[in-house]
N, C-alpha and C positions, 0 to 999 in steps of 0.2 A: 711287406715287402711281396712284388710283383712276381710272376709267375719265373721269368729270366733271373732272377734274383735266388731264389729258389733252388732253380740247379746248381748254381754256381756256388752255393752257401753248403750245400748239402755235398759237391765234391771237391770243396777245399777242405770241408773240416773232414769228411774220410780220409783227404793224404793225412791230414794233420793224426787222425787216428792209426795210421798204416808207421806213422813213425814211432810208434810204440813197437810194432813188430822191428824195426830198425832199431832202436834204444835194446831191445832184449835180443837180439841177434848177437848184434857188437859185442853182449858181451861174452861170448863163448871166446873172444879174446885173452880174456883177462880169467878164466876158470876151467882148469881141466877138467871135472867131471861133475854132476851134480848126483848127489846119493838119491837113492829111490824116494826116500821119505823126504828131501826136501822138493823132488820134482813134485810127486806127489798133494805136497801142500802149496807152491808153486799156483799148479794148473787146477787145484781146488780153489785157491784166492780166484781165480782167473772167470773158473766158472760162476762163483759169488756176484762178484761182479756183474757178469753176463744176467744172472738169474735176475740183480734189482731192477737191472734196466728195461729185461723184458717188462717188468711189473710199472715200472714208475714212469718211466722214457716213454713206452708201446701200447700196454693195455690202457694203461687208465687214461691217455690221450686219446687213444681211439673208441674206447667206448664213450667218454663224451663226444667225441664226434657222432658217434653210433645212435647217441642220442637227440643230439639235435637233426639229424635226418629223419628220424622215424620216432611218430607218436606214441608207436609201443614198446614198452621197454622191454617185453619178452622179444621182439623182431631185433630190434638193436641190442641185445647180446648175445642173437642166434649167429646177426652177423659177423661180428667180433670175433665168437666161437669158430663159426665158419671158416674166417682166416686164419686161426691159429691152426684148426685142423689138415687146411691148406698147404702151409708153409712147413708143416711137420711132414707130411704125407711127401711133399715134393725134395723132401732131404732125404726122407726114406727110400724113395723110387732111384733116387741118385747113390745113396749106396748100397743098393740094393747091383746095380746096374753098371757101377764105374769102380774099377780097380783100385783100393788105397790100401794105405799102410796106417795103422793105428799107432797112437804116440810110445805105447809100450807093448801090449798084446801081439802085434803082425799083421800081416798084410790079412784082409778078409775083400771080399767081394763076389760075385760069380764066376768073373771071369780070371782064366789061369795063366793070364798072358807073362812075358817074360819083361815088363818090362824092366828097366833098371831100379832098383831102391830106390834110387833119387827120385824118379818120376814119380813111384808110388808117394814118396812124401809129400811132392807137390801138390799131387791128387787132393792129399788131406788138406795141406794147409790151404789149398784154396775153398774146397768143401766146410773148412771156418769161419774163413775171412768175409767172402762173398757175402753172404748172409750178415755178417759185421755190417757193412761198408752199407748195405740194402738197408737196414735198420738206422744208422745214420743219417743216411739221404730221406728215409720217410721221415726222420725226427722230424725236419723243418716243413712237417705240414701242416698248411694253412699258413706261414711266418713266422711258428714257432720257434724262435732263434734261442731263447734260452732252454728251449726242449732238449733240441738240436745240440746245442752246445754241449747241454752236460752230458747227452750220451754219447756224443765222442769225445768225451774227456775219459768218461766212464771205460768204454772199449780200447781206448785207445790206453788206459792203466792195467787192464786185462790183456793186455798185445806183449806188454813186458817179458810175464812169464811164460806165454806161449812162446814166441820166440825164441827168447834162451832154452826153453823145455827144446826144443826141434832143434836148433842149434846143435844143442850137446848132443840130443840124438843122432844128426849128421856127423858128428864129430867122431862120435864112438863107434860108427861103422868105416873109417877108413877116411874120411874128407879131411882134409886139411885145414886150418882156424879158418881161413881167408874164405876160402868155396865155402864153407858150411855158412860162415857169418854173409856170406853176398848171398845164398840161395833162400837163408832165411828172409833177407831184405827185401828179394825180388816177391817172395809169397805173397808179403804183404801189397805191393802192388795191385791185386785183386781189389782190393777196398774201395780204392775210389771210382772205379767201374762197377761197383754194387750201389756206392754212394751215387751216379747220374743215371744209373737207372733206376735206384728208389726216388730221386728227387724228380726226375722226370715224370713218372708215374703219376704223383701226385700234386705237380705242380700246379694244373688244369684242368684236374678232377676231384670237386672236392668228394662228391658222392663216393670216388672211391680211396680217401684216405683212410675210414675205420679200415677197411680189408687189408690194406697195404702196410698199415702200422702191425693188424694181426698176425699179416703174412708171417713179416719179419719177425715177429715175438713167437710165433709157432716152430719157424725154421731154427732160432737160439735155443727153443726150450729144448728141439730135440735132440741137438748138439749135447748141449747139459747133461742129458739123460743117459742118452744112446754111447755117446763117445766119455765124457770128461768121469762121470760119476762113475761109471763099472773099469773105467782104467786106473783110477785113485784109490776104490777099492779091494783091490784083491791083493795086494802085497803088503798086509798086517798094516796099514797108517789110516786104517778108517777113522779114528779119534784124532788126529789131525789131519784128513782131508778135512771130515764134517766141522771142525771151529774155523778151519782157514775158511772154507765156504761163507761160512758164516760172518767173519770180518767182511771179505771181498762184499758180502752183499749189505753189511752195514753202513762200510763205505761209499759204497754209489749208493746209498738212498740215502745219506749225510751230503754225497756233491747234490744230487739230485734238489733237497731242501735247501743247500744254498744257495745255487744256481738258479733254479728254480723261482 
């Protein structure tokens, strides 16, 4: 694949992944309310898929690229470690400076802005979806079509419960079903933007590939640890959340094996 094809593949794949958000968001038309137990299970399932995607579709390819570029194994490992920390630190900075709404626990962030709750939800969804789109885009680094497709499929699957949970949360605070669904669908449209950024970053810069792959993994790992796991373990459903995460992890692992 040439650089132009990599960019188009990243954009199209991340757009397809965002359809998972749309499908989940439309689910609000069929359900009245998610139980907290089911919500924790669905979000944990999504976290498990994201976690496996980090390892099998981002970090392992990133390490392979790094080992090809650097003679020293230590240097190769440090490059990937630096990319992971850079991705996590950027998400940490965004979380500290941008007001946003958690799925369950409520408002967080330094600013006490009076923005409507809907925009706080949009901020939160954007924080989740952009690095996921970025991950899909960089998944095509070096023309690795199978790796990019498996990553897009995995993230698309985890977007379904995430989109449903967010739309139901909007429904619970007074939004109509269609408005909640449309806002949920719109929130997924940042993923193709992330896919474009990621694909452009790696399309013509082989030396940047391990950094980009690790950066996307670090951003996703931060979301899993800082957002999803604490949210799903504070309501007495730890066992459901833990095994849902494991199911999501092995599902994405098998997808990566089958498609890779």
